[in-house]
C-alpha positions in Angstrom: 9.3 -12.5 -6.9 5.9 -13.8 -8.1 2.6 -14.4 -6.4 0.2 -17.2 -7.5 -2.6 -16.2 -5.0 -3.3 -13.0 -3.1 -5.6 -12.7 -0.1 -7.3 -9.4 0.7 -9.3 -8.7 3.9 -12.2 -6.3 3.4 -13.5 -4.2 6.3 -17.3 -4.1 7.0 -17.1 -0.7 8.6 -14.8 1.4 6.4 -14.0 2.0 2.7 -12.1 -0.7 0.9 -11.3 1.0 -2.4 -7.6 1.4 -1.7 -7.2 -2.3 -0.8 -9.1 -3.4 -3.8 -7.1 -1.2 -6.1 -3.8 -2.5 -4.6 -4.8 -6.1 -4.9 -6.1 -5.5 -8.4 -2.7 -4.1 -9.4 -0.9 -7.0 -7.9 -3.2 -9.5 -9.6 -2.6 -7.9 -12.9 1.1 -7.6 -12.6 1.7 -11.2 -11.5 -1.3 -12.9 -13.1 -2.4 -13.9 -9.6 -5.6 -15.4 -8.3 -7.3 -13.3 -5.6 -9.2 -14.5 -2.5 -11.4 -11.9 -0.8 -12.3 -12.4 2.8 -14.5 -10.6 5.4 -15.7 -11.7 8.9 -17.9 -10.3 11.7 -19.0 -11.3 15.1 -22.1 -10.4 17.2 -22.0 -10.2 21.0 -25.5 -9.6 22.3 -25.8 -7.1 25.2 -26.5 -8.5 28.6 -29.5 -6.3 29.3 -32.2 -8.0 27.1 -35.6 -8.3 28.8 -37.1 -11.3 27.0 -35.8 -14.2 25.0 -38.2 -13.4 22.1 -37.3 -9.8 21.9 -33.6 -10.6 22.2 -33.9 -13.2 19.3 -35.6 -10.6 17.2 -32.8 -8.1 17.7 -30.1 -10.8 17.1 -31.9 -11.9 13.9 -32.1 -8.3 12.6 -28.4 -7.7 13.4 -27.3 -10.9 11.6 -29.5 -10.0 8.6 -27.8 -6.6 8.4 -24.3 -8.3 8.6 -25.3 -10.8 5.9 -26.4 -7.9 3.7 -23.2 -6.1 4.3 -21.1 -9.2 3.5 -23.2 -9.6 0.3 -22.5 -6.0 -0.7 -18.7 -6.5 -0.1 -18.8 -9.7 -2.2 -20.4 -7.8 -5.1 -17.9 -4.9 -4.8 -15.0 -7.4 -4.6 -16.2 -9.3 -7.7 -16.7 -6.1 -9.6 -13.3 -4.8 -8.7 -11.6 -8.1 -9.7 -13.5 -8.4 -13.0 -11.0 -8.5 -15.8 -8.1 -7.9 -13.3 -7.6 -11.5 -12.0 -7.9 -14.8 -13.9 -9.6 -16.3 -10.8 -11.3 -14.5 -7.9 -12.8 -16.3 -4.9 -14.9 -14.9 -2.1 -15.1 -16.1 1.5 -17.0 -14.6 4.4 -18.2 -15.7 7.9 -20.2 -14.5 10.8 -19.6 -15.4 14.5 -18.1 -18.8 15.2 -17.9 -20.1 11.7 -14.5 -18.5 11.0 -13.5 -18.6 14.7 -13.9 -22.4 14.8 -10.9 -22.8 12.5 -8.8 -19.9 13.6 -9.3 -19.4 17.3 -7.6 -22.7 18.4 -4.2 -21.4 17.1 -4.6 -18.2 19.1 -4.4 -20.0 22.4 -1.2 -21.8 21.6 1.0 -18.7 22.1 1.9 -18.2 18.4 2.6 -14.7 17.3 0.4 -12.8 14.7 2.9 -13.3 11.9 3.0 -17.1 12.3 -0.8 -17.2 12.5 -1.2 -15.1 9.3 1.4 -17.3 7.6 -0.5 -20.4 8.6 -3.8 -19.0 7.3 -2.2 -18.0 4.0 -0.6 -21.4 3.6 -4.0 -23.1 4.3 -5.6 -21.3 1.4 -2.6 -21.2 -0.8 -2.1 -17.4 -0.7 1.2 -15.9 -1.6 0.5 -12.5 0.0 -2.1 -11.0 2.3 -3.3 -7.4 1.7 -4.8 -5.7 4.8 -5.0 -2.3 6.4 -3.0 -1.6 9.5 -5.6 0.4 11.4 -9.3 0.4 11.9 -10.0 -3.3 12.3 -12.7 -4.5 14.6 -11.6 -6.1 17.9 -13.0 -9.4 16.6 -11.0 -9.2 13.4 -7.9 -8.5 15.4 -8.7 -11.4 17.7 -9.2 -13.8 14.8 -6.6 -12.6 12.3 -4.2 -11.0 14.8 -2.8 -7.5 14.7 0.5 -6.2 13.5 0.3 -2.8 15.0 0.4 -3.8 18.7 3.5 -5.8 19.4 
């Protein structure tokens, strides 16, 4: 078995060293390209008192998420340096990723079929992800394999 492309999902709220090591070993062994992905969503609380104050808090949160996604990109690129012939990074906040994944979730497809479709869309031969600790949004978007 060989893999041309491997996709690895990085978590914003937990260490990713084991995933990066695993995908690095796979990339080296098979000469595979690697696609790193990360996504996040923000749902503002319903108790904001003013639109201006709410927007300020939303802007701060989104800036923090963009910073974290940038940190993950730097870590991904450093981990894949000299381990993969080609490494590519993709990240999204809020509805950017949801706009191309969510429609499939409402068609009654199971998580395996959804992950297969996403991998096929980007040309990935394998997806590397942890089984636990994903955010509810990530499970909503990418599906979950631990709750069947």
